[in-house]
C-alpha positions as CSV (number, residue, x, y, z in Angstrom):
1,X,-14.8,44.1,7.9
2,X,-16.7,46.8,6.0
3,X,-15.4,50.4,6.5
4,X,-18.6,51.5,8.2
5,X,-18.3,48.7,10.7
6,X,-14.7,49.6,11.4
7,X,-15.7,53.1,12.3
8,X,-18.8,52.1,14.3
9,X,-16.7,49.5,16.2
10,X,-13.9,51.9,16.9
11,X,-16.4,54.6,18.1
12,X,-18.2,52.2,20.4
13,X,-14.9,51.0,21.9
14,X,-13.7,54.5,22.5
15,X,-16.9,55.2,24.3
16,X,-16.1,52.4,26.7
17,X,-12.6,53.6,27.6
18,X,-12.4,53.9,31.4
19,X,-14.5,50.8,32.2
20,X,-12.1,48.6,34.0
21,X,-12.0,45.5,36.2
22,X,-12.9,44.7,38.9
23,X,-16.4,46.2,38.3
24,X,-16.5,48.0,34.9
25,X,-16.2,44.7,33.1
26,X,-19.3,43.2,34.8
27,X,-21.6,44.8,32.2
28,X,-19.8,43.1,29.3
29,X,-19.8,39.7,31.0
30,X,-23.5,40.0,31.8
31,X,-24.3,41.1,28.2
32,X,-22.3,38.3,26.7
33,X,-24.1,35.8,29.0
34,X,-27.4,37.2,27.9
35,X,-26.7,37.0,24.1
36,X,-24.8,33.7,24.1
37,X,-26.6,31.8,26.8
38,X,-23.5,31.3,29.0
39,X,-23.1,31.8,32.7
40,X,-19.7,33.3,33.2
41,X,-19.1,34.8,36.6
42,X,-18.5,38.5,36.8
43,X,-15.7,37.7,39.3
44,X,-12.4,36.6,37.8
45,X,-13.5,36.0,34.2
46,X,-11.0,37.1,31.6
47,X,-13.1,39.6,29.6
48,X,-11.0,40.9,26.7
49,X,-12.5,38.5,24.2
50,X,-16.0,39.0,25.7
51,X,-15.5,42.8,25.2
52,X,-14.8,42.2,21.5
53,X,-18.0,40.2,21.1
54,X,-20.1,42.8,23.0
55,X,-18.8,45.7,20.8
56,X,-19.5,43.7,17.6
57,X,-23.0,42.9,18.6
58,X,-23.8,46.4,19.9
59,X,-22.9,47.9,16.5
60,X,-24.4,45.2,14.4
61,X,-21.4,43.4,13.1
62,X,-22.5,39.9,11.9
63,X,-21.1,36.8,13.6
64,X,-19.7,35.8,10.2
65,X,-17.3,38.8,10.6
66,X,-16.6,38.7,14.4
67,X,-18.0,35.6,16.1
68,X,-19.3,35.4,19.6
69,X,-16.2,34.4,21.5
70,X,-14.9,34.3,25.1
71,X,-11.4,32.8,24.4
72,X,-8.7,34.3,22.3
73,X,-7.1,30.9,21.6
74,X,-10.3,29.1,20.9
75,X,-11.5,31.7,18.5
76,X,-8.1,31.7,16.7
77,X,-8.3,27.9,16.3
78,X,-12.0,27.6,15.4
79,X,-12.7,30.8,13.5
80,X,-9.8,33.1,12.5
81,X,-7.4,30.6,11.2
82,X,-9.9,28.2,9.5
83,X,-11.4,31.2,7.7
84,X,-8.1,32.6,6.5
85,X,-8.5,35.7,8.8
86,X,-5.5,35.1,11.1
87,X,-2.6,37.4,10.2
88,X,0.9,37.7,11.7
89,X,2.7,40.8,12.5
90,X,5.2,40.1,9.7
91,X,2.5,39.7,7.0
92,X,-0.2,42.3,7.9
93,X,-0.4,45.9,9.1
94,X,-3.5,46.4,11.3
95,X,-6.2,48.9,10.3
96,X,-8.5,50.9,12.5
97,X,-11.1,48.6,14.0
98,X,-9.0,45.4,13.6
99,X,-8.9,43.0,16.5
100,X,-5.3,42.3,17.5
101,X,-4.3,39.3,19.6
102,X,-1.1,39.3,21.7
103,X,1.0,36.4,22.8
104,X,2.8,37.9,25.7
105,X,4.9,34.8,26.6
106,X,5.6,33.6,23.0
107,X,4.0,30.2,23.6
108,X,1.6,30.4,20.6
109,X,-1.4,31.3,22.7
110,X,-3.4,34.5,22.4
111,X,-3.6,35.9,25.9
112,X,-4.8,39.4,25.1
113,X,-7.1,41.0,22.6
114,X,-6.9,44.7,21.6
115,X,-8.3,46.9,18.9
116,X,-6.5,49.3,16.6
117,X,-7.7,52.8,17.1
118,X,-5.8,55.1,14.9
119,X,-7.7,58.2,16.1
120,X,-6.2,58.0,19.5
121,X,-2.6,59.1,18.9
122,X,-1.6,55.7,17.5
123,X,-2.4,53.8,20.7
124,X,-3.7,50.3,20.7
125,X,-6.4,49.9,23.3
126,X,-6.8,46.7,25.3
127,X,-9.7,46.4,27.7
128,X,-7.3,46.4,30.7
129,X,-4.2,48.2,29.4
130,X,-2.7,50.4,26.8
131,X,0.0,49.0,24.5
């Protein structure tokens, strides 16, 4: 991802801090539905991947860099890995603006997506938690 996109993406994401489920996430799901043509419900839909797509589209990141995706696992298998963009924690140090996928139960599935925001005291920000 180009440096200017990294900064734009991190800035957009920081501006969204505080929007949380059960209602703050509705805007991301509605926006995703409008740009992708899906019909996800605003009730109960996992939205961390949707949030990543919304931010990317809002700041003009091309889909060749960050695709439209609503599933961490599906995007890993259909975009990140086939395009050589999937990195492991032992082979890569994240940079500001990178998307980071977590496998909380060590089953090989990406259950959570975050972004690296070096400007915020080293925290990684997830849409619904701080890591």
